MARKEVEX-554193 format. One line per 5 residues: number of its first residue (from 1); for each residue x, y, z of C-alpha. Coordinates in nm, 2 decimals. Example, Ala and Ser with C-alpha at 12.3 -4.5 7.8 and 13.67 -1.06 7.14 Angstrom:
BEGIN
1 = 1.23/-0.45/0.78  1.37/-0.11/0.71
END
This chain:
BEGIN
1 = 0.74/-0.30/2.90  0.81/-0.39/2.51  0.53/-0.53/2.34  0.63/-0.91/2.24  0.71/-0.92/1.84
6 = 0.68/-1.19/1.58  1.06/-1.28/1.49  0.99/-1.30/1.15  0.84/-0.98/1.04  0.93/-0.81/1.37
11 = 0.59/-0.65/1.40  0.41/-0.66/1.76  0.27/-1.00/1.77  -0.14/-0.83/1.78  -0.04/-0.70/1.41
16 = 0.18/-0.98/1.24  0.22/-0.93/0.89  0.30/-1.29/0.81  0.00/-1.41/0.71  -0.01/-1.15/0.42
21 = 0.32/-1.23/0.36  0.37/-1.45/-0.02  0.64/-1.73/-0.11  0.72/-1.62/-0.45  0.98/-1.77/-0.65
26 = 1.17/-1.55/-0.89  1.45/-1.62/-1.20  1.61/-1.29/-1.04  1.81/-1.34/-0.74  1.73/-1.02/-0.49
31 = 2.01/-0.88/-0.27  1.90/-0.58/-0.08  2.20/-0.44/0.10  2.05/-0.23/0.41  2.21/0.03/0.60
36 = 2.18/-0.01/0.94  2.02/0.28/1.06  1.68/0.10/0.84  1.65/-0.17/1.08  1.47/0.03/1.32
41 = 1.23/0.19/1.07  0.86/0.15/1.12  0.80/-0.02/0.73  1.12/-0.15/0.70  0.99/-0.26/0.31
46 = 1.32/-0.45/0.24  1.25/-0.70/0.50  0.95/-0.76/0.37  1.07/-0.81/0.03  1.30/-1.03/0.14
51 = 1.05/-1.22/0.35  0.81/-1.23/0.03  1.08/-1.39/-0.21  1.22/-1.75/-0.18  1.49/-1.58/-0.43
56 = 1.63/-1.31/-0.18  1.81/-1.17/0.07  1.88/-0.92/0.31  2.23/-0.82/0.43  2.25/-0.56/0.66
61 = 2.57/-0.30/0.73  2.78/-0.03/0.55  3.07/-0.25/0.42  3.03/-0.58/0.30  3.38/-0.80/0.31
66 = 3.20/-1.07/0.15  3.09/-0.85/-0.19  3.32/-1.03/-0.39  3.18/-1.41/-0.35  2.84/-1.26/-0.34
71 = 2.90/-1.10/-0.69  3.06/-1.44/-0.82  2.74/-1.62/-0.73  2.72/-1.86/-1.03  2.46/-1.87/-1.30
76 = 2.41/-1.48/-1.24  2.48/-1.16/-1.41  2.54/-0.89/-1.09  2.37/-0.52/-1.15  2.29/-0.26/-0.91
81 = 1.95/-0.09/-0.91  2.04/0.27/-0.89  2.01/0.57/-1.10  2.31/0.70/-1.30  2.38/0.87/-1.65
86 = 2.46/0.53/-1.78  2.18/0.32/-1.61  2.08/0.07/-1.82  1.65/0.07/-1.85  1.55/-0.29/-1.75
91 = 1.36/-0.52/-2.01  1.17/-0.80/-2.00  1.42/-1.13/-2.02  1.44/-1.27/-2.41  1.38/-1.62/-2.49
96 = 1.78/-1.66/-2.53  1.82/-1.98/-2.29  2.20/-1.88/-2.30  2.07/-1.53/-2.12  2.19/-1.49/-1.71
101 = 1.95/-1.40/-1.52  2.03/-1.09/-1.30  2.16/-1.10/-0.94  1.96/-0.74/-0.85  2.18/-0.56/-0.59
106 = 1.93/-0.33/-0.42  2.08/-0.05/-0.17  1.83/0.03/0.07  1.88/0.38/0.27  1.83/0.73/0.20
111 = 1.99/0.83/-0.08  2.29/1.01/0.11  2.34/0.68/0.25  2.31/0.47/-0.03  2.55/0.67/-0.22
116 = 2.78/0.62/0.08  2.72/0.26/0.04  2.87/0.26/-0.28  3.20/0.49/-0.18  3.26/0.27/0.13
121 = 3.25/-0.06/-0.15  3.41/-0.01/-0.46  3.29/-0.37/-0.64  2.95/-0.19/-0.58  3.03/0.15/-0.75
126 = 3.21/-0.05/-1.04  2.86/-0.25/-1.09  2.66/-0.18/-1.44  2.34/0.02/-1.32  2.01/-0.05/-1.41
131 = 1.70/0.14/-1.38  1.33/0.14/-1.42  1.18/0.31/-1.72  0.82/0.39/-1.65  0.76/0.42/-1.27
136 = 0.41/0.36/-1.08  0.37/0.64/-0.84  0.45/0.52/-0.52  0.14/0.38/-0.27  0.41/0.48/0.02
141 = 0.12/0.75/0.08  0.26/0.82/0.47  0.57/1.06/0.32  0.58/1.29/0.07  0.83/1.14/-0.20
146 = 1.15/1.31/-0.22  1.16/1.36/-0.57  0.91/1.24/-0.84  0.95/0.87/-0.93  1.09/0.77/-0.56
151 = 0.98/0.45/-0.42  1.00/0.24/-0.12  1.26/-0.05/-0.16  0.98/-0.30/-0.15  0.82/-0.10/-0.45
156 = 1.14/-0.07/-0.66  1.19/-0.46/-0.57  0.84/-0.57/-0.71  0.85/-0.33/-0.97  1.18/-0.46/-1.14
161 = 1.06/-0.82/-1.11  0.74/-0.75/-1.27  0.94/-0.56/-1.56  1.18/-0.89/-1.58  0.96/-1.19/-1.52
166 = 0.63/-1.08/-1.58  0.36/-0.73/-1.50  0.19/-0.82/-1.18  0.32/-1.13/-1.12  0.50/-1.04/-0.81
171 = 0.23/-0.75/-0.66  0.13/-1.02/-0.40  0.46/-0.88/-0.25  0.35/-0.55/-0.14  0.02/-0.70/0.02
176 = 0.18/-0.66/0.37  0.33/-0.32/0.31  0.02/-0.20/0.21  -0.14/-0.34/0.54  0.13/-0.17/0.71
181 = 0.03/0.14/0.55  -0.32/0.13/0.59  -0.30/0.03/0.98  -0.08/0.35/1.04  -0.34/0.55/0.88
186 = -0.58/0.42/1.08  -0.41/0.47/1.39  -0.34/0.82/1.33  -0.73/0.94/1.24  -0.83/0.95/0.85
191 = -0.87/1.37/0.96  -0.47/1.36/1.09  -0.38/1.20/0.78  -0.55/1.41/0.54  -0.46/1.71/0.71
196 = -0.06/1.66/0.73  -0.04/1.47/0.41  -0.26/1.76/0.22  -0.52/1.54/0.06  -0.85/1.65/-0.03
201 = -1.18/1.47/-0.04  -1.18/1.45/-0.43
END
């Protein structure tokens, strides 16, 4: 019989993360487009990111029929958080009152699945791309990053918002993510964790 789960954070009731999830507002609007295969992932960091931010939402799918309306959201400039040769490095918002805040579109999935989402949604592919300049190392210690600078979705969102709106301001969004990782390390045992992840004691 499956364990009862919290409807909000989707964790087992005994391990509910909701008390750790903040409710932070942002000038930037964040929209995470999650590949369906990610919804059952044990960590599902995209969901935690959307829950911790007032001006954020999570949409699940491969093809997004209402993308045109989404990208036309009044008062925002849509961009795609995704690397590329022409990607612009994110910078802190200037003092210009007329400067439109970003509608930050964030694909959530493996690199292969994220690229497929762009291919299936030409409006996404056509968006101006932005990327992080200096990337803080990932705290996702349960897996080896596929390449240097790779981050989980929640980390990428937090780092982007911290660059745009103030260093450290959005770090509280990471609290449930860090608690989840600590819990999984405890569940597997530190010896197993260190052995499987090639960690020394130094």
